[in-house]
C-alpha positions in Angstrom: 0.0 0.0 0.0 0.9 3.7 -0.2 1.6 3.9 3.6 4.1 1.0 3.3 5.7 2.6 0.3 5.9 6.0 2.1 7.3 4.3 5.2 9.9 2.6 3.1 10.9 5.9 1.4 11.1 7.6 4.8 13.2 4.8 6.2 15.5 5.0 3.2 15.8 8.8 3.6 16.5 8.4 7.3 19.1 5.8 6.6 20.7 8.1 4.0 20.7 11.0 6.4 22.3 8.9 9.2 25.0 7.8 6.7 25.5 11.3 5.5 25.7 12.5 9.1 28.4 9.8 9.9 30.4 10.9 6.8 30.1 14.6 7.8 31.3 13.8 11.3 34.2 11.8 9.9 35.1 14.6 7.5 34.9 17.1 10.4 37.3 15.0 12.5 39.7 14.8 9.5 39.5 18.5 8.9 40.1 19.1 12.6 43.2 16.9 12.6 44.5 18.7 9.5 43.9 22.1 11.2 45.9 20.9 14.2 48.7 19.8 11.9 48.6 23.1 10.1 48.6 25.0 13.4 51.7 23.0 14.6 53.4 23.7 11.3 52.6 27.4 11.6 54.0 27.5 15.1 57.2 25.6 14.0 57.7 28.0 11.1 57.2 31.0 13.3 59.7 29.6 15.8 62.2 28.9 13.0 61.7 32.4 11.7 62.4 33.9 15.1 65.5 31.7 15.4 66.7 32.8 11.9 66.1 36.5 12.9 68.1 36.0 16.1 70.9 34.3 14.1 71.0 37.2 11.6 71.1 39.7 14.5 74.0 37.7 16.1 75.7 37.6 12.7 75.5 41.3 12.3 76.7 41.9 15.8 79.7 39.6 15.2 80.5 41.3 11.9 80.5 44.7 13.8 82.7 43.3 16.5 85.1 41.8 13.9 85.3 45.2 12.2 86.1 46.9 15.5 88.8 44.4 16.2 90.2 44.9 12.7 90.3 48.6 13.3 92.0 48.1 16.7 94.6 45.7 15.1 95.3 48.3 12.4 95.8 51.1 15.0 98.0 48.8 17.1 100.1 48.0 14.0 100.5 51.7 13.4 101.5 52.3 17.0 104.0 49.5 16.8 105.4 50.7 13.5 105.9 54.2 15.0 107.5 52.7 18.1 109.9 50.6 15.9 110.8 53.7 13.9 111.4 55.6 17.1 113.6 52.8 18.5 115.6 52.7 15.3 116.2 56.5 15.5 117.2 56.2 19.1 119.5 53.3 18.3 121.0 55.3 15.4 121.6 58.3 17.6 123.1 56.1 20.3 125.4 54.4 17.8 126.4 57.8 16.4 127.1 59.1 19.9 129.2 56.1 20.7 131.2 56.5 17.4 131.9 60.1 18.2 132.9 59.3 21.7 135.5 56.8 20.5 
C-alpha cells in the first residue's frame, strides 16, 4: 500500500541522512586533525623564523665586533710601527754618539 511505500521511502531517507551525518562527522574530524597539523606547522615556522632572525642579528653583531677588532689591530700595527721607527732612530743616535765618543 501507499503507507508502506511512504514508510519505506522515509526509512530510506532516514538511513541516508544517518549515513551522511556519519560521513560529515568523519570529515569534520579529519579537517580538525589537519587544522591541528597546520597549526603545529605554523608554530614551527614562526619559531624557525624567530631563530633565523636572532641568528641574523647575532651575525651582524659579530660582523661589527670583527670590524672593531680589525680597526684596533690596524691602529696597534701603526703604533708598533711608529714605536719601531722611534727605537731605530734612538739606536742610530746612540750608535752615532758612541762613534763620536770613540
